C-alpha positions in Angstrom: -7.7 38.4 -28.0 -10.5 38.9 -25.4 -10.9 42.4 -24.0 -10.2 41.3 -20.5 -7.1 39.5 -21.6 -6.0 42.6 -23.5 -6.5 44.8 -20.4 -4.3 42.5 -18.3 -1.6 42.7 -20.9 -1.9 46.5 -21.1 -1.5 46.7 -17.3 1.4 44.4 -17.3 3.1 46.4 -20.1 2.6 49.7 -18.3 4.1 48.2 -15.2 7.4 47.8 -17.2 7.7 51.6 -17.9 6.3 52.9 -14.6 9.5 52.6 -12.6 11.3 54.9 -15.0 8.6 57.5 -14.8 8.4 57.1 -11.0 12.1 57.6 -10.9 11.6 61.1 -12.1 8.8 61.8 -9.6 5.8 61.0 -11.8 3.5 58.1 -12.4 1.2 56.7 -15.1 -1.8 54.5 -14.6 -4.1 52.6 -16.9 -7.7 54.0 -16.8 -9.6 52.2 -19.6 -9.5 50.6 -23.0 -12.1 51.8 -25.5 -12.1 51.0 -29.2 -8.5 49.8 -29.0 -7.4 53.2 -27.6 -5.7 53.0 -24.2 -6.5 55.8 -21.8 -4.1 56.7 -19.0 -3.8 59.2 -16.2 -0.6 60.8 -15.0 0.3 62.0 -11.5 3.1 63.7 -9.6 5.8 65.4 -11.6 4.2 64.3 -14.9 1.4 66.8 -14.3 2.4 69.9 -16.3 5.7 68.5 -17.4 6.9 69.7 -20.8 8.1 66.2 -21.7 4.8 64.5 -21.1 3.8 64.2 -24.7 7.2 62.6 -25.5 6.9 60.3 -22.5 3.4 59.1 -23.6 4.1 58.7 -27.3 7.7 57.6 -27.4 7.6 55.6 -24.1 4.2 54.3 -23.1 2.5 54.2 -26.5 5.5 52.8 -28.3 5.8 49.9 -25.8 2.1 49.2 -25.9 2.0 49.2 -29.7 4.9 46.8 -29.7 3.6 44.4 -27.1 -0.2 44.5 -27.3 -1.9 43.4 -30.5 -4.5 45.8 -31.9 -3.7 48.9 -29.8 -4.2 52.1 -31.9 -2.9 54.8 -29.6 -2.6 56.1 -26.0 -4.5 59.1 -24.8 -4.4 61.1 -21.6 -7.4 61.6 -19.5 -7.9 64.4 -16.9 
């Protein structure tokens, strides 16, 4: 899969989970793909939230690993 194609699929997949995060007053956005690691930023209520690690690993990362071939993990950027 081409990198550009993979990025489009990542963005589309993140859009599936964003409404649930936004419903709690937060937001997550794709920043970059590097070495099959997805980097995201969080905003709103997600900043400083104690459940952020859970949301990223069990929500965003789990969905990306399931739907986008080759993704290794999701990391947060400042």
